[in-house]
C-alpha positions in Angstrom: -0.1 -0.2 0.4 1.6 3.1 -0.7 1.0 5.7 2.0 1.9 10.1 2.0 4.1 10.2 5.3 7.1 12.5 7.1 10.8 12.4 5.8 13.1 13.3 8.7 15.8 15.2 7.8 18.1 17.6 9.6 20.7 17.6 12.2 20.1 16.2 15.7 17.9 17.9 18.2 17.0 20.1 14.6 14.5 18.3 12.5 12.9 19.1 9.6 10.8 16.9 7.2 10.1 16.5 4.1 5.9 15.0 2.4 6.6 12.0 1.4 4.7 8.9 -1.0 6.4 5.7 -0.1 5.6 2.2 0.2 4.3 1.5 3.1 7.3 -1.5 3.7 9.8 1.0 2.8 11.4 2.2 6.4 11.4 6.0 7.9 13.9 7.6 6.2 14.3 4.5 3.2 12.5 4.7 -0.5 10.0 6.3 -1.7 8.2 7.5 -4.3 8.1 11.6 -4.7 8.4 14.5 -2.7 5.2 16.3 -2.2 5.8 19.0 0.5 7.9 20.0 3.5 7.5 20.3 7.1 9.2 22.5 10.0 8.0 22.7 13.3 10.7 24.9 14.5 9.5 28.0 12.7 6.8 30.0 14.7 4.3 28.9 13.4 5.6 25.8 11.7 5.6 25.9 8.4 3.7 23.8 6.2 3.9 23.9 2.3 2.0 21.1 0.2 1.9 20.7 -3.4 -1.6 20.4 -3.7 -1.9 18.8 -7.3 0.4 16.1 -6.3 -1.6 15.8 -2.8 -5.3 14.8 -5.0 -3.5 12.9 -7.2 -2.0 10.3 -5.0 -5.1 10.7 -2.9 -7.2 10.1 -6.1 -4.7 6.9 -6.8 -5.5 5.6 -3.3 -2.8 7.0 -1.3 -3.5 6.4 2.4 -1.6 9.4 4.3 -0.5 8.9 7.9 -2.1 10.7 11.1 0.2 13.5 11.2 -0.1 14.2 7.6 -3.4 13.9 7.3 -4.2 16.9 9.8 -2.2 18.9 7.5 -4.3 17.9 5.2 -7.3 18.5 7.0 -5.4 22.2 8.1 -3.6 23.3 4.5 -7.6 22.8 3.2 -6.7 19.7 0.3 -8.4 16.8 2.1 -11.5 19.3 1.4 -10.6 19.9 -1.8 -10.8 16.3 -2.4 -13.1 15.3 -0.7 -15.4 18.1 -2.7 -13.8 16.9 -6.2 -14.3 13.1 -5.1 -17.7 14.2 -4.4 -18.5 16.0 -7.6 -16.7 13.2 -10.2 -13.4 11.9 -10.6 -10.1 14.3 -10.4 -8.3 15.2 -13.1 -4.4 14.4 -13.1 -2.4 17.4 -13.4 -1.2 17.6 -16.6 -3.3 15.5 -18.5 -5.5 16.9 -20.8 -9.4 15.9 -21.7 -11.0 16.7 -25.1 
């Protein structure tokens, strides 16, 4: 199963995280499919940047967010946009034109 989760980067006692799409069997800081954003809890307020189009694309493909990432998606409004698009029809893949 594909998961959207956090990957820890940064020095000792100075964590920052990348939001990645990865197979759930790979280790926390191991192999991943795509980086879709980043999260820095050390700023005030914490910095969260997620590529909305890529997050919606992966959610549409069946990727399951971890608890922390699901909270971030709700706070940034991406989860609501995904639910609205899902209720209204299919979510179009970015970069794919329909004629």
